[in-house]
C-alpha positions as a Python dict, from the first residue, in 0.01 Angstrom:
ca = {
    (1, 'X'): (0, 0, 0),
    (2, 'X'): (126, -68, -382),
    (3, 'X'): (176, 236, -384),
    (4, 'X'): (408, 253, -80),
    (5, 'X'): (586, -59, -192),
    (6, 'X'): (695, 98, -506),
    (7, 'X'): (786, 438, -353),
    (8, 'X'): (1001, 256, -57),
    (9, 'X'): (1158, 38, -290),
    (10, 'X'): (1222, 341, -531),
    (11, 'X'): (1369, 531, -283),
    (12, 'X'): (1642, 233, -162),
    (13, 'X'): (1729, 216, -505),
    (14, 'X'): (1851, 572, -578),
    (15, 'X'): (1977, 645, -257),
    (16, 'X'): (2174, 341, -214),
    (17, 'X'): (2539, 323, -326),
    (18, 'X'): (2732, 42, -430),
    (19, 'X'): (2473, -202, -603),
    (20, 'X'): (2242, -476, -499),
    (21, 'X'): (2416, -560, -161),
    (22, 'X'): (2471, -258, -32),
    (23, 'X'): (2143, -130, -79),
    (24, 'X'): (2013, -377, 151),
    (25, 'X'): (2182, -135, 458),
    (26, 'X'): (1886, 80, 340),
    (27, 'X'): (1645, -164, 250),
    (28, 'X'): (1644, -285, 603),
    (29, 'X'): (1677, 14, 757),
    (30, 'X'): (1315, 159, 546),
    (31, 'X'): (1130, -161, 582),
    (32, 'X'): (1153, -271, 931),
    (33, 'X'): (1127, 161, 1039),
    (34, 'X'): (769, 113, 857),
    (35, 'X'): (662, -149, 1042),
    (36, 'X'): (650, -454, 739),
    (37, 'X'): (910, -704, 872),
    (38, 'X'): (1129, -807, 1132),
    (39, 'X'): (1463, -762, 1159),
    (40, 'X'): (1458, -1173, 1150),
    (41, 'X'): (1247, -1193, 837),
    (42, 'X'): (1491, -961, 669),
    (43, 'X'): (1765, -1213, 724),
    (44, 'X'): (1505, -1501, 611),
    (45, 'X'): (1514, -1290, 297),
    (46, 'X'): (1884, -1239, 241),
    (47, 'X'): (1954, -1593, 294),
    (48, 'X'): (1675, -1691, 48),
    (49, 'X'): (1793, -1423, -219),
    (50, 'X'): (2131, -1582, -161),
    (51, 'X'): (2071, -1936, -222),
    (52, 'X'): (1886, -1842, -560),
    (53, 'X'): (2065, -1688, -886),
    (54, 'X'): (2025, -1359, -964),
    (55, 'X'): (2090, -1055, -823),
    (56, 'X'): (2034, -991, -450),
    (57, 'X'): (1843, -682, -397),
    (58, 'X'): (1530, -790, -663),
    (59, 'X'): (1505, -1103, -480),
    (60, 'X'): (1474, -948, -154),
    (61, 'X'): (1223, -678, -250),
    (62, 'X'): (1027, -939, -392),
    (63, 'X'): (1002, -1116, -100),
    (64, 'X'): (901, -811, 160),
    (65, 'X'): (654, -722, -173),
    (66, 'X'): (466, -1032, -182),
    (67, 'X'): (441, -1018, 183),
    (68, 'X'): (279, -736, 161),
    (69, 'X'): (51, -793, -85),
    (70, 'X'): (111, -1082, -281),
    (71, 'X'): (208, -1102, -674),
    (72, 'X'): (142, -710, -713),
    (73, 'X'): (326, -632, -446),
    (74, 'X'): (646, -821, -534),
    (75, 'X'): (605, -691, -888),
    (76, 'X'): (608, -353, -761),
    (77, 'X'): (852, -384, -521),
    (78, 'X'): (1120, -550, -794),
    (79, 'X'): (979, -266, -1061),
    (80, 'X'): (1117, 11, -762),
    (81, 'X'): (1390, -154, -717),
    (82, 'X'): (1540, -193, -1054),
    (83, 'X'): (1356, 44, -1282),
    (84, 'X'): (1441, 402, -1144),
    (85, 'X'): (1836, 306, -1139),
    (86, 'X'): (1827, 124, -1484),
    (87, 'X'): (1646, 457, -1632),
    (88, 'X'): (1895, 692, -1449),
    (89, 'X'): (2219, 450, -1522),
    (90, 'X'): (2098, 466, -1900),
    (91, 'X'): (2092, 810, -1885),
    (92, 'X'): (2428, 936, -1642),
    (93, 'X'): (2659, 661, -1860),
    (94, 'X'): (2637, 876, -2142),
    (95, 'X'): (2798, 1182, -1916),
    (96, 'X'): (2968, 962, -1721),
    (97, 'X'): (3206, 848, -1978),
    (98, 'X'): (3314, 1259, -1991),
    (99, 'X'): (3325, 1347, -1642),
    (100, 'X'): (3498, 986, -1508),
    (101, 'X'): (3860, 1120, -1481),
    (102, 'X'): (3710, 1487, -1323),
    (103, 'X'): (3908, 1529, -969),
    (104, 'X'): (3574, 1603, -821),
    (105, 'X'): (3416, 1340, -944),
    (106, 'X'): (3722, 1097, -837),
    (107, 'X'): (3738, 1306, -511),
    (108, 'X'): (3348, 1219, -415),
    (109, 'X'): (3391, 876, -546),
    (110, 'X'): (3658, 820, -269),
    (111, 'X'): (3486, 929, 70),
    (112, 'X'): (3170, 729, -119),
    (113, 'X'): (3329, 387, -145),
    (114, 'X'): (3384, 365, 248),
    (115, 'X'): (3063, 481, 326),
    (116, 'X'): (2911, 165, 86),
    (117, 'X'): (3160, -76, 294),
    (118, 'X'): (3004, 23, 653),
    (119, 'X'): (2654, -1, 530),
    (120, 'X'): (2747, -388, 463),
    (121, 'X'): (2908, -409, 781),
    (122, 'X'): (2616, -273, 922),
    (123, 'X'): (2397, -474, 748),
    (124, 'X'): (2586, -788, 881),
    (125, 'X'): (2605, -704, 1256),
    (126, 'X'): (2233, -633, 1280),
    (127, 'X'): (2194, -959, 1044),
    (128, 'X'): (2471, -1145, 1300),
    (129, 'X'): (2276, -1020, 1599),
    (130, 'X'): (1956, -1203, 1470),
    (131, 'X'): (2169, -1504, 1345),
    (132, 'X'): (2272, -1521, 1731),
    (133, 'X'): (1998, -1421, 1900),
    (134, 'X'): (2253, -1160, 2056),
    (135, 'X'): (1977, -837, 2126),
    (136, 'X'): (1795, -957, 2420),
    (137, 'X'): (2081, -1161, 2577),
    (138, 'X'): (2360, -1016, 2462),
    (139, 'X'): (2662, -1086, 2270),
    (140, 'X'): (2884, -1322, 2539),
    (141, 'X'): (2565, -1527, 2560),
    (142, 'X'): (2482, -1563, 2243),
    (143, 'X'): (2809, -1603, 2084),
    (144, 'X'): (2892, -1933, 2320),
    (145, 'X'): (2529, -2058, 2240),
    (146, 'X'): (2579, -1997, 1918),
    (147, 'X'): (2905, -2202, 1856),
    (148, 'X'): (2855, -2406, 1578),
    (149, 'X'): (2716, -2111, 1408),
    (150, 'X'): (3031, -1954, 1428),
    (151, 'X'): (3213, -2261, 1280),
    (152, 'X'): (2982, -2219, 953),
    (153, 'X'): (3016, -1848, 948),
    (154, 'X'): (3425, -1896, 941),
    (155, 'X'): (3411, -2184, 733),
    (156, 'X'): (3234, -2008, 464),
    (157, 'X'): (3477, -1650, 524),
    (158, 'X'): (3784, -1860, 462),
    (159, 'X'): (3624, -2138, 209),
    (160, 'X'): (3504, -1754, -2),
    (161, 'X'): (3869, -1592, 130),
    (162, 'X'): (4074, -1861, 35),
    (163, 'X'): (3986, -2104, -248),
    (164, 'X'): (3757, -2072, -534),
    (165, 'X'): (3484, -2251, -428),
    (166, 'X'): (3163, -2104, -592),
    (167, 'X'): (2880, -1912, -351),
    (168, 'X'): (2633, -2180, -419),
    (169, 'X'): (2818, -2457, -328),
    (170, 'X'): (2833, -2313, 38),
    (171, 'X'): (2475, -2255, -9),
    (172, 'X'): (2343, -2582, -114),
    (173, 'X'): (2628, -2728, 174),
    (174, 'X'): (2474, -2504, 422),
    (175, 'X'): (2161, -2585, 327),
    (176, 'X'): (2232, -2968, 385),
    (177, 'X'): (2389, -2923, 684),
    (178, 'X'): (2070, -2757, 844),
    (179, 'X'): (1851, -3012, 698),
    (180, 'X'): (2065, -3291, 873),
    (181, 'X'): (2159, -3112, 1206),
    (182, 'X'): (1875, -2844, 1318),
    (183, 'X'): (1565, -3036, 1196),
}
């Protein structure tokens, strides 16, 4: 099991484009397809990871690895998430500066960047379906019943887009709101 944990997170790291948040879509597909966690548990891992400082991908992988195999699972999941791409980056950075202005490289990156946006949108959609419990009952019913969560989503979006409020303030505020309103 420990090797499987390391291998899946290594595979996610090597085939994800766009950094930690962009890797969440592939990570979610891999770990839910493997039957290791549900989409709801993945949403919980992302929420917990966002509540902590540091990069999101290793935090989510640590959560999943720990759930599967305790501390050794968490260590191997984080190692699989970080080590292969760090080593690859150290090797590639030397070559990238020599080819970064190459028209072929620029052309490939132009096509890859929108795919990363698609990955992030899919992850947001799947997480929203779990937050609003939309899958079994349909979006119209879920959104009507989850009006309070829609307000939280909109408030977070507006504050992050139009103000300089730090995301940590939003996480702490949402945790406090949840403690008061949803207990």
